[in-house]
N, C-alpha and C positions, 0 to 999 in steps of 0.2 A: 504494500500500500504506500503510494507516494505521500510524503509528508513535506508540506511547504510552510515555511515560517518567514515572516517579514521582519527583517532586522533593522532597517532604517530607510528613511525617504528624504530626499532633498527636493524641495519645491520652490521654483522661481517663477514669478509673474503669473501665477495661476490663481484666478479668482481674487481673494483678498490677501494672498501671500506674496510679498515682495521677494523675500529670501528666507526660507524656513526649513529647518532640519529637525527631524523627529526620530528618536530611537525607540524601538519596540522591544518589549520583553515577552515572556510567556503570557503574562497578564498585564495589559496596558489600559489605563483609564485616561481619557481625554475629557477634561472638564472645562466649562466656560459658559458665559452667557450666550444667548441666541445672537448669531451674527459674528461671533468671534472666530469661526473657522473650523468647528468640530467636523461638520459634515463635509467641508471642503477637503479635508485630509482623505476621507473615503472617496470623494469624487476624483481626487488626483490619482489615487491608486487604481480606480476603475478605468479612468481615462488612459493611464499608462498601459494597463494590461489588455483592456477590452475595447477601448475607444468610446466608452459611454460614461455617463455619470452614475451615481448610486441608484437611480431610478430606471436605468436602462436606456436613457435618452442619448442619441448620438448628437443631437443639436441642443446645446445648452450654453449659457453665458459663462465662459471660463476665462476669457481675456479681460484683464483689468482695464477699466475706463481711463485711469490716470496714466497708464503706459501702453497705449494701444498698438505701438509698433515694436515694442520690446519682444525678444524671443521668450517663448514659454518653454520651460524645461522641468521635467519631472524625472527623477532618477530614484531607483530603489534597489537595495541589496536584499536578495532573497536567498534563503537557505533551502535547498532541495535535497532531501535525504542526506543531510549533513554536508553538502557541498554548496559553496556560495557562488551566486551569479549576480550580475549587474544588468538591470533593465533600464533603458533610457529612451526618452522620447522628447524631441525638440521640435517646436513649431515656430517657423519664421513667417512673417507677413510682409506684403508690399505696401500695406497701409490702405489699400483699396479693396480689401475684402478677400484677396487671394492668399490663402495660407498654404505653406509647404511643410510637411512633416518628415522628420528624420527618425528612423527607428534603429535602435542598437541593442544587441545582447552581448555582454562581455566585450564591449568596445568594437564589435564587428557590426558593420552596417548591413541592414536588410531592407528589401522592398516590403511594402506593407503586408502583402499576402504571405511572404516568407516569414516575416516577423510574427504574424499570427500563428503560423504553423510551429515556429520555434517556441513561442510562449506556451502553446497548447502542449507541446512535448515536455516542457519544463514543469508545467502545472499538473500534468498527468491527466488532463481532461479537456474536452471541447470548451470553447469560450462561452457557449450558452450555458453549459453546466457550471463553469466558473462563476458566472454572474448569478446564477440561481442559488449556488451553495455558499456564497460568501457572506450572506447576512440573512437573518430570519425573514426579512421582507423580500429578499431576492427571489424566493420561491413563491411566496403567497401573493406577491404583486403580479405574477404572471397571469395571462389569460388561462381560463380553465383547460383549454385544449393543450396549451403548452405544459401546464402542470401534469396533465394526464399522460402526455407523451414521455415525461421524465419518470413517472412512477410505474407505468404499465410494464416495463421490462422486469420489474420486481416480482411479477406474478409467476407462480409455479404453473407448469403445464398441467392441464386438466384432462384426464383420461375419459373418453366416452364411456368406457366400460364401468366407470365409477358412478356415472350420473344418468345414463340412458336406460330406458326400458328395453327388454330383450327384443321386442318387435321393432322398435325404432332403431336399435343397434344394427339389426340386419340391413336396414335401409341406409344407415350411415356408412356402412362399409363400401357402398357403391356411389352414394350421392351426398352432396353438401346439404346442410340443414335448410338453407334458403331454398334450394331447388325442391326439396321434399315438401316444404310448406307451400310453395307455389303450385306444385302439381296437385296436392290433395285439396287445396283450397279451390282450385279450378274444377277438379272432379266433383267436389261436394256441391258447388254452385250448379254445375250441369245436371247432376242427378236430382237436385231439388226442383229444377225447372221441369225435368222429365216427370217427376212424381206429381207435380201440379197438373199435368196434362191427363193423367189416368182417370180421375173422377169424371172428366168431360167425356172421355172415351167410353167409360162405363155407362154414363147417362145416354149416350148415343146408341149403345147396344141394347139398352133396356127398351128403346122404342122400336127395335127390330122385331121380326117374326119370332115367336116362341121357340121354334126348333133350332134357331141359331143363338139365341140370347144367353142361355145358361152356360154353355161351353165357353163362349167368348168372355163373359163376365168373370167366370172362374179363372180363366187364363190371365185376365187383366189384374185380378186381385192377387194372384200369385206373383205377378210381375211387380205389383205395388209393394208387397212384402219384401221381395228381393231387393228392390231399389232402396227401400227404407233401411234395410240392413247394410247395404253398400254405403249409404250416407252415414250411418252410425259408425261404420268402420273407418271411413275417411275422417270423420270428426274426432274419433278416438286418436288417430295418428296426429291430427292437428293439436289435440290436447297434449299428447305426449311431447310434441315439438315445443310447445309453450313451456311445459314443465322442464324440459331439457334446457331451454334457453335460460329460464330462471335459475336452475341449479348451477349452470355453468357460470352465469354472472355472479352468483353468490360465492361460488368456489374461487373464482378469480379475485373477487373483492376481499374475501377472507384471507387468501394467501398473501395479499399485499398488506392488509391491516395487521397481520401478525408480526410484521417487521417494525411496527411502530409501538410506542407505549400504549397500554390498553385504553387510556382515556382519549386517544386520538383515533378517529375513524374516518376513512375516506368513503364517500358515497360515489361510486363510479358508474352506476346505472340508475335510471329513474324507475318508477313502478312499471313502465312499459318495456323496460329493457334497453331504452335509448341511452347512448353514451352520455356521461355526465362526470363532473369531478367537483365535489364539495367536501370540505373537511369540517369535522365537528370536534368539539372539546367537551367530553362528558355529555354528549347529546346536544350541545348548544352550537348552532351554526357559527362558523368563523366570522362571518360578516357582522355579527352582533356582539362579538367579544370586545372587551376593553383593550386599550393599547398594550398594557402590560401582559394581558393574557395572549394577545396575538403574538407578541415577541416570544413568549414562552413556547407556544405551540409551534411557531415557525422555527425556533431553535431546535426543538426535538425532531422536527421534520428533516431539517438539513443535516442533523447529526446522523439520522438513519440513512439518508441519501448518500452522504459522504462515505459511510461504511459500505453501502451497496456498490457504489461506483469505484471504490478502492482509492480514494483520494482524501487527504486531510489538508484543508485550506484554512488560512486565518479567517476567523469569524468576527464580523463587525456588528456590534449591537448599538444602534442609534436609539435615543430616548430611553436609555437603560434605567433612568430614574423612575420610569413608569412601572417597573417590576416590583412587586411586593411578595412577601412570603418566600417559600423555598424555591431555589433554582439550582438544579443539579445536572445541567447539561455539561458534558465533559468534552472539550476539544483541545487539540495541542496548543493552540494560540487563540486568545480572545482579546478583542479590542472594544472597550466599552466607551460610549460617548454619553456624557451626563451633563444636563443643563445645570449651571451654577450661576451665582450672582456676581461673578468676577471674570477677569480676563482669562485667556486660554492657558491651561496648565496641563502638564502630562505627568502621570505617575506610572511607573512600570515595576514589575517584579521579574 
């Protein structure tokens, strides 16, 4: 499992920083009043590594107004599995809105595409994963489809033999579940239409001569019973398909949820089996949680995801002062940002 630790950063002409250097420990706390630059440190880190701010935006105001033509430079020393590397990004401007970026790893220049590939290699994961797993809000702020894409690989393979009825299992050996549903739904509709025509045909025969009526009516009634049985058989297969779908959805969902603390549950399918992704905390939907609760839940989620994807990244906690009560998430390196009524201060251990 790749372990990445941020050792220090040098930030020049980025947002409110003219020339700022910060050292990081295993546990680092950045304190200060709003507007003193706590979040800007995280933005600088994300801009250097992934080209976005902490909210995932590629377009944000990072060039200082008072020095609009000065070079922006962010440099970081990172430790990757015990080996130190230097990442550096420099942006120059012509003063007319045209910016040029220079990307370096260990003093070697890279084109942007190659720089991203090199950074992904160092970080041990794709940049979309890096952004999602670097802070509690990194994952929870994603669109539900992006969240789902990250957690679905955690699901165990579900065997049809464990969830399908024996009659359905025979069909599944040769056909996809969707094709089975389509066929039997079509068959059931056609049979029901045919069944509705039989009483009309019986009525017509009852008006015929007696010597022909009894035999034909008897034949039609036998046909009516046979069609009714065929409809029942088709509807049984459709019912088994629906039960199979529900069981498979539940099995997939359970296999993912078992990788998270018991109080965190992902709802990955709605009542109709349609794809979804919503997280709950002790049954309470994430969207209704307090800021502190959201941070806690998000922290547990990215801890489980980092373990699954085999990477350990520095985790940044913004608004950490909102957390109350026990907080037991364990990561190799944590950086907490706390609102205080004084200028920017950094404590590290």
